[in-house]
CHARMM internal coordinates of N, CA and C (Angstrom, degrees):
IC EDIT
DIST 1 N 1 CA 1.4306
DIST 1 CA 1 C 1.5373
ANGL 1 N 1 CA 1 C 108.32
DIST 1 C 2 N 1.2992
ANGL 1 CA 1 C 2 N 116.65
DIHE 1 N 1 CA 1 C 2 N 138.01
DIST 2 N 2 CA 1.4589
ANGL 1 C 2 N 2 CA 121.49
DIHE 1 CA 1 C 2 N 2 CA 179.51
DIST 2 CA 2 C 1.5276
ANGL 2 N 2 CA 2 C 109.19
DIHE 1 C 2 N 2 CA 2 C -124.05
DIST 2 C 3 N 1.3128
ANGL 2 CA 2 C 3 N 116.30
DIHE 2 N 2 CA 2 C 3 N 129.58
DIST 3 N 3 CA 1.4542
ANGL 2 C 3 N 3 CA 123.44
DIHE 2 CA 2 C 3 N 3 CA 178.59
DIST 3 CA 3 C 1.5182
ANGL 3 N 3 CA 3 C 109.42
DIHE 2 C 3 N 3 CA 3 C -117.70
DIST 3 C 4 N 1.3083
ANGL 3 CA 3 C 4 N 116.75
DIHE 3 N 3 CA 3 C 4 N 164.62
DIST 4 N 4 CA 1.4618
ANGL 3 C 4 N 4 CA 122.12
DIHE 3 CA 3 C 4 N 4 CA 174.32
DIST 4 CA 4 C 1.5205
ANGL 4 N 4 CA 4 C 107.91
DIHE 3 C 4 N 4 CA 4 C -119.57
DIST 4 C 5 N 1.3241
ANGL 4 CA 4 C 5 N 117.86
DIHE 4 N 4 CA 4 C 5 N 139.11
DIST 5 N 5 CA 1.4474
ANGL 4 C 5 N 5 CA 121.51
DIHE 4 CA 4 C 5 N 5 CA 179.05
DIST 5 CA 5 C 1.5090
ANGL 5 N 5 CA 5 C 111.90
DIHE 4 C 5 N 5 CA 5 C 179.01
DIST 5 C 6 N 1.3055
ANGL 5 CA 5 C 6 N 115.34
DIHE 5 N 5 CA 5 C 6 N -174.30
DIST 6 N 6 CA 1.4587
ANGL 5 C 6 N 6 CA 122.50
DIHE 5 CA 5 C 6 N 6 CA 178.20
DIST 6 CA 6 C 1.5243
ANGL 6 N 6 CA 6 C 107.16
DIHE 5 C 6 N 6 CA 6 C -148.12
DIST 6 C 7 N 1.3014
ANGL 6 CA 6 C 7 N 116.54
DIHE 6 N 6 CA 6 C 7 N 150.50
DIST 7 N 7 CA 1.4556
ANGL 6 C 7 N 7 CA 122.58
DIHE 6 CA 6 C 7 N 7 CA 173.68
DIST 7 CA 7 C 1.5151
ANGL 7 N 7 CA 7 C 107.18
DIHE 6 C 7 N 7 CA 7 C -111.62
DIST 7 C 8 N 1.3054
ANGL 7 CA 7 C 8 N 116.05
DIHE 7 N 7 CA 7 C 8 N 139.38
DIST 8 N 8 CA 1.4599
ANGL 7 C 8 N 8 CA 118.11
DIHE 7 CA 7 C 8 N 8 CA -176.85
DIST 8 CA 8 C 1.5177
ANGL 8 N 8 CA 8 C 110.92
DIHE 7 C 8 N 8 CA 8 C -147.81
DIST 8 C 9 N 1.3321
ANGL 8 CA 8 C 9 N 115.10
DIHE 8 N 8 CA 8 C 9 N 161.11
DIST 9 N 9 CA 1.4513
ANGL 8 C 9 N 9 CA 123.42
DIHE 8 CA 8 C 9 N 9 CA 175.71
DIST 9 CA 9 C 1.5238
ANGL 9 N 9 CA 9 C 106.95
DIHE 8 C 9 N 9 CA 9 C -133.20
DIST 9 C 10 N 1.3184
ANGL 9 CA 9 C 10 N 115.73
DIHE 9 N 9 CA 9 C 10 N 128.21
DIST 10 N 10 CA 1.4717
ANGL 9 C 10 N 10 CA 121.31
DIHE 9 CA 9 C 10 N 10 CA 178.74
DIST 10 CA 10 C 1.5254
ANGL 10 N 10 CA 10 C 108.23
DIHE 9 C 10 N 10 CA 10 C -112.59
DIST 10 C 11 N 1.3172
ANGL 10 CA 10 C 11 N 114.82
DIHE 10 N 10 CA 10 C 11 N 128.90
DIST 11 N 11 CA 1.4462
ANGL 10 C 11 N 11 CA 121.29
DIHE 10 CA 10 C 11 N 11 CA 173.00
DIST 11 CA 11 C 1.5105
ANGL 11 N 11 CA 11 C 109.25
DIHE 10 C 11 N 11 CA 11 C -121.69
DIST 11 C 12 N 1.3244
ANGL 11 CA 11 C 12 N 116.03
DIHE 11 N 11 CA 11 C 12 N 47.16
DIST 12 N 12 CA 1.4755
ANGL 11 C 12 N 12 CA 120.22
DIHE 11 CA 11 C 12 N 12 CA -174.81
DIST 12 CA 12 C 1.5176
ANGL 12 N 12 CA 12 C 113.91
DIHE 11 C 12 N 12 CA 12 C -73.84
DIST 12 C 13 N 1.3440
ANGL 12 CA 12 C 13 N 117.54
DIHE 12 N 12 CA 12 C 13 N -16.44
DIST 13 N 13 CA 1.4575
ANGL 12 C 13 N 13 CA 120.13
DIHE 12 CA 12 C 13 N 13 CA -180.00
DIST 13 CA 13 C 1.5214
ANGL 13 N 13 CA 13 C 112.11
DIHE 12 C 13 N 13 CA 13 C -111.62
DIST 13 C 14 N 1.3004
ANGL 13 CA 13 C 14 N 117.06
DIHE 13 N 13 CA 13 C 14 N 25.31
DIST 14 N 14 CA 1.4390
ANGL 13 C 14 N 14 CA 122.60
DIHE 13 CA 13 C 14 N 14 CA 178.33
DIST 14 CA 14 C 1.5378
ANGL 14 N 14 CA 14 C 109.95
DIHE 13 C 14 N 14 CA 14 C -99.93
DIST 14 C 15 N 1.3225
ANGL 14 CA 14 C 15 N 118.03
DIHE 14 N 14 CA 14 C 15 N 165.80
DIST 15 N 15 CA 1.4689
ANGL 14 C 15 N 15 CA 119.02
DIHE 14 CA 14 C 15 N 15 CA 179.03
DIST 15 CA 15 C 1.5261
ANGL 15 N 15 CA 15 C 113.23
DIHE 14 C 15 N 15 CA 15 C -55.31
DIST 15 C 16 N 1.3343
ANGL 15 CA 15 C 16 N 117.08
DIHE 15 N 15 CA 15 C 16 N -35.66
DIST 16 N 16 CA 1.4726
ANGL 15 C 16 N 16 CA 121.21
DIHE 15 CA 15 C 16 N 16 CA 174.77
DIST 16 CA 16 C 1.5466
ANGL 16 N 16 CA 16 C 107.26
DIHE 15 C 16 N 16 CA 16 C -119.53
DIST 16 C 17 N 1.3200
ANGL 16 CA 16 C 17 N 117.26
DIHE 16 N 16 CA 16 C 17 N 97.11
DIST 17 N 17 CA 1.4729
ANGL 16 C 17 N 17 CA 119.90
DIHE 16 CA 16 C 17 N 17 CA -177.63
DIST 17 CA 17 C 1.5501
ANGL 17 N 17 CA 17 C 111.60
DIHE 16 C 17 N 17 CA 17 C -56.25
DIST 17 C 18 N 1.3259
ANGL 17 CA 17 C 18 N 116.27
DIHE 17 N 17 CA 17 C 18 N 137.78
DIST 18 N 18 CA 1.4586
ANGL 17 C 18 N 18 CA 121.39
DIHE 17 CA 17 C 18 N 18 CA -179.67
DIST 18 CA 18 C 1.5220
ANGL 18 N 18 CA 18 C 108.90
DIHE 17 C 18 N 18 CA 18 C -152.34
DIST 18 C 19 N 1.3334
ANGL 18 CA 18 C 19 N 114.50
DIHE 18 N 18 CA 18 C 19 N 155.84
DIST 19 N 19 CA 1.4525
ANGL 18 C 19 N 19 CA 123.02
DIHE 18 CA 18 C 19 N 19 CA 179.09
DIST 19 CA 19 C 1.5289
ANGL 19 N 19 CA 19 C 107.25
DIHE 18 C 19 N 19 CA 19 C -142.13
DIST 19 C 20 N 1.3150
ANGL 19 CA 19 C 20 N 116.25
DIHE 19 N 19 CA 19 C 20 N 143.25
DIST 20 N 20 CA 1.4704
ANGL 19 C 20 N 20 CA 120.54
DIHE 19 CA 19 C 20 N 20 CA 175.24
DIST 20 CA 20 C 1.5194
ANGL 20 N 20 CA 20 C 108.08
DIHE 19 C 20 N 20 CA 20 C -146.82
DIST 20 C 21 N 1.3286
ANGL 20 CA 20 C 21 N 116.41
DIHE 20 N 20 CA 20 C 21 N 146.90
DIST 21 N 21 CA 1.4483
ANGL 20 C 21 N 21 CA 121.01
DIHE 20 CA 20 C 21 N 21 CA 178.38
DIST 21 CA 21 C 1.5156
ANGL 21 N 21 CA 21 C 109.33
DIHE 20 C 21 N 21 CA 21 C -141.08
DIST 21 C 22 N 1.3550
ANGL 21 CA 21 C 22 N 114.13
DIHE 21 N 21 CA 21 C 22 N 156.54
DIST 22 N 22 CA 1.4575
ANGL 21 C 22 N 22 CA 121.12
DIHE 21 CA 21 C 22 N 22 CA 179.24
DIST 22 CA 22 C 1.5252
ANGL 22 N 22 CA 22 C 110.86
DIHE 21 C 22 N 22 CA 22 C -66.69
DIST 22 C 23 N 1.3248
ANGL 22 CA 22 C 23 N 116.99
DIHE 22 N 22 CA 22 C 23 N -46.37
DIST 23 N 23 CA 1.4587
ANGL 22 C 23 N 23 CA 121.92
DIHE 22 CA 22 C 23 N 23 CA 175.06
DIST 23 CA 23 C 1.5283
ANGL 23 N 23 CA 23 C 108.02
DIHE 22 C 23 N 23 CA 23 C -102.99
DIST 23 C 24 N 1.3353
ANGL 23 CA 23 C 24 N 117.46
DIHE 23 N 23 CA 23 C 24 N 138.25
DIST 24 N 24 CA 1.4606
ANGL 23 C 24 N 24 CA 119.15
DIHE 23 CA 23 C 24 N 24 CA 179.89
DIST 24 CA 24 C 1.5253
ANGL 24 N 24 CA 24 C 112.62
DIHE 23 C 24 N 24 CA 24 C -61.08
DIST 24 C 25 N 1.3143
ANGL 24 CA 24 C 25 N 114.50
DIHE 24 N 24 CA 24 C 25 N 143.80
DIST 25 N 25 CA 1.4738
ANGL 24 C 25 N 25 CA 121.63
DIHE 24 CA 24 C 25 N 25 CA 175.66
DIST 25 CA 25 C 1.5093
ANGL 25 N 25 CA 25 C 105.73
DIHE 24 C 25 N 25 CA 25 C -118.23
DIST 25 C 26 N 1.3377
ANGL 25 CA 25 C 26 N 114.63
DIHE 25 N 25 CA 25 C 26 N 104.15
DIST 26 N 26 CA 1.4453
ANGL 25 C 26 N 26 CA 121.54
DIHE 25 CA 25 C 26 N 26 CA -170.03
DIST 26 CA 26 C 1.5319
ANGL 26 N 26 CA 26 C 112.40
DIHE 25 C 26 N 26 CA 26 C -92.67
DIST 26 C 27 N 1.3513
ANGL 26 CA 26 C 27 N 115.96
DIHE 26 N 26 CA 26 C 27 N 60.17
DIST 27 N 27 CA 1.4400
ANGL 26 C 27 N 27 CA 121.77
DIHE 26 CA 26 C 27 N 27 CA 174.41
DIST 27 CA 27 C 1.5209
ANGL 27 N 27 CA 27 C 108.19
DIHE 26 C 27 N 27 CA 27 C -138.50
DIST 27 C 28 N 1.3180
ANGL 27 CA 27 C 28 N 116.58
DIHE 27 N 27 CA 27 C 28 N 159.43
DIST 28 N 28 CA 1.4683
ANGL 27 C 28 N 28 CA 121.17
DIHE 27 CA 27 C 28 N 28 CA -173.58
DIST 28 CA 28 C 1.5348
ANGL 28 N 28 CA 28 C 112.67
DIHE 27 C 28 N 28 CA 28 C -63.40
DIST 28 C 29 N 1.3262
ANGL 28 CA 28 C 29 N 117.30
DIHE 28 N 28 CA 28 C 29 N -49.17
DIST 29 N 29 CA 1.4839
ANGL 28 C 29 N 29 CA 121.97
DIHE 28 CA 28 C 29 N 29 CA 177.69
DIST 29 CA 29 C 1.5191
ANGL 29 N 29 CA 29 C 108.83
DIHE 28 C 29 N 29 CA 29 C -97.61
DIST 29 C 30 N 1.3368
ANGL 29 CA 29 C 30 N 118.81
DIHE 29 N 29 CA 29 C 30 N 125.81
DIST 30 N 30 CA 1.4707
ANGL 29 C 30 N 30 CA 120.07
DIHE 29 CA 29 C 30 N 30 CA -179.79
DIST 30 CA 30 C 1.5230
ANGL 30 N 30 CA 30 C 111.17
DIHE 29 C 30 N 30 CA 30 C -61.01
DIST 30 C 31 N 1.3158
ANGL 30 CA 30 C 31 N 115.52
DIHE 30 N 30 CA 30 C 31 N 132.49
DIST 31 N 31 CA 1.4577
ANGL 30 C 31 N 31 CA 122.09
DIHE 30 CA 30 C 31 N 31 CA 174.55
DIST 31 CA 31 C 1.5306
ANGL 31 N 31 CA 31 C 105.45
DIHE 30 C 31 N 31 CA 31 C -140.42
DIST 31 C 32 N 1.3283
ANGL 31 CA 31 C 32 N 116.70
DIHE 31 N 31 CA 31 C 32 N 103.24
DIST 32 N 32 CA 1.4613
ANGL 31 C 32 N 32 CA 121.64
DIHE 31 CA 31 C 32 N 32 CA -171.82
DIST 32 CA 32 C 1.5223
ANGL 32 N 32 CA 32 C 112.78
DIHE 31 C 32 N 32 CA 32 C -85.02
DIST 32 C 33 N 1.3218
ANGL 32 CA 32 C 33 N 118.39
DIHE 32 N 32 CA 32 C 33 N 4.43
DIST 33 N 33 CA 1.4646
ANGL 32 C 33 N 33 CA 121.61
DIHE 32 CA 32 C 33 N 33 CA -176.88
DIST 33 CA 33 C 1.5465
ANGL 33 N 33 CA 33 C 112.04
DIHE 32 C 33 N 33 CA 33 C -107.79
DIST 33 C 34 N 1.3367
ANGL 33 CA 33 C 34 N 117.60
DIHE 33 N 33 CA 33 C 34 N 14.48
DIST 34 N 34 CA 1.4621
ANGL 33 C 34 N 34 CA 121.11
DIHE 33 CA 33 C 34 N 34 CA -177.86
DIST 34 CA 34 C 1.5375
ANGL 34 N 34 CA 34 C 109.28
DIHE 33 C 34 N 34 CA 34 C -92.02
DIST 34 C 35 N 1.3306
ANGL 34 CA 34 C 35 N 117.41
DIHE 34 N 34 CA 34 C 35 N 112.61
DIST 35 N 35 CA 1.4723
ANGL 34 C 35 N 35 CA 120.66
DIHE 34 CA 34 C 35 N 35 CA -177.57
DIST 35 CA 35 C 1.5247
ANGL 35 N 35 CA 35 C 114.04
DIHE 34 C 35 N 35 CA 35 C -61.31
DIST 35 C 36 N 1.3499
ANGL 35 CA 35 C 36 N 118.14
DIHE 35 N 35 CA 35 C 36 N -22.36
DIST 36 N 36 CA 1.4524
ANGL 35 C 36 N 36 CA 119.50
DIHE 35 CA 35 C 36 N 36 CA 179.73
DIST 36 CA 36 C 1.5376
ANGL 36 N 36 CA 36 C 111.56
DIHE 35 C 36 N 36 CA 36 C -67.53
DIST 36 C 37 N 1.3276
ANGL 36 CA 36 C 37 N 118.24
DIHE 36 N 36 CA 36 C 37 N -11.30
DIST 37 N 37 CA 1.4634
ANGL 36 C 37 N 37 CA 122.01
DIHE 36 CA 36 C 37 N 37 CA 177.58
DIST 37 CA 37 C 1.5278
ANGL 37 N 37 CA 37 C 112.00
DIHE 36 C 37 N 37 CA 37 C -112.49
DIST 37 C 38 N 1.3386
ANGL 37 CA 37 C 38 N 117.57
DIHE 37 N 37 CA 37 C 38 N 11.99
DIST 38 N 38 CA 1.4600
ANGL 37 C 38 N 38 CA 121.49
DIHE 37 CA 37 C 38 N 38 CA 178.17
DIST 38 CA 38 C 1.5131
ANGL 38 N 38 CA 38 C 108.75
DIHE 37 C 38 N 38 CA 38 C -77.92
DIST 38 C 39 N 1.3246
ANGL 38 CA 38 C 39 N 116.52
DIHE 38 N 38 CA 38 C 39 N 155.88
DIST 39 N 39 CA 1.4574
ANGL 38 C 39 N 39 CA 122.93
DIHE 38 CA 38 C 39 N 39 CA 174.38
DIST 39 CA 39 C 1.5117
ANGL 39 N 39 CA 39 C 109.86
DIHE 38 C 39 N 39 CA 39 C -113.79
DIST 39 C 40 N 1.3184
ANGL 39 CA 39 C 40 N 115.79
DIHE 39 N 39 CA 39 C 40 N 170.65
DIST 40 N 40 CA 1.4693
ANGL 39 C 40 N 40 CA 121.35
DIHE 39 CA 39 C 40 N 40 CA 179.67
DIST 40 CA 40 C 1.5214
ANGL 40 N 40 CA 40 C 109.98
DIHE 39 C 40 N 40 CA 40 C -86.44
DIST 40 C 41 N 1.3075
ANGL 40 CA 40 C 41 N 115.79
DIHE 40 N 40 CA 40 C 41 N 133.10
DIST 41 N 41 CA 1.4624
ANGL 40 C 41 N 41 CA 123.11
DIHE 40 CA 40 C 41 N 41 CA 176.77
DIST 41 CA 41 C 1.5239
ANGL 41 N 41 CA 41 C 105.27
DIHE 40 C 41 N 41 CA 41 C -117.39
DIST 41 C 42 N 1.3189
ANGL 41 CA 41 C 42 N 116.83
DIHE 41 N 41 CA 41 C 42 N 115.93
DIST 42 N 42 CA 1.4535
ANGL 41 C 42 N 42 CA 122.51
DIHE 41 CA 41 C 42 N 42 CA -177.44
DIST 42 CA 42 C 1.5210
ANGL 42 N 42 CA 42 C 110.09
DIHE 41 C 42 N 42 CA 42 C -102.81
DIST 42 C 43 N 1.3351
ANGL 42 CA 42 C 43 N 116.04
DIHE 42 N 42 CA 42 C 43 N 123.34
DIST 43 N 43 CA 1.4750
ANGL 42 C 43 N 43 CA 121.72
DIHE 42 CA 42 C 43 N 43 CA 175.86
DIST 43 CA 43 C 1.5136
ANGL 43 N 43 CA 43 C 108.17
DIHE 42 C 43 N 43 CA 43 C -102.75
DIST 43 C 44 N 1.2883
ANGL 43 CA 43 C 44 N 116.25
DIHE 43 N 43 CA 43 C 44 N 126.29
DIST 44 N 44 CA 1.4683
ANGL 43 C 44 N 44 CA 119.83
DIHE 43 CA 43 C 44 N 44 CA -179.52
DIST 44 CA 44 C 1.5021
ANGL 44 N 44 CA 44 C 111.01
DIHE 43 C 44 N 44 CA 44 C -111.80
END
COOR INIT
IC SEED 1 N 1 CA 1 C
IC BUILD
């Protein structure tokens, strides 16, 4: 089975705001719900 998705961590309400994702999101404002930046997740 193959799925599409992304994993992310938002620290937007921390003293030093930060964002990280498994697949790069190449836009100025982070938007973790854009399928064009999802990666393949393979379940075996």
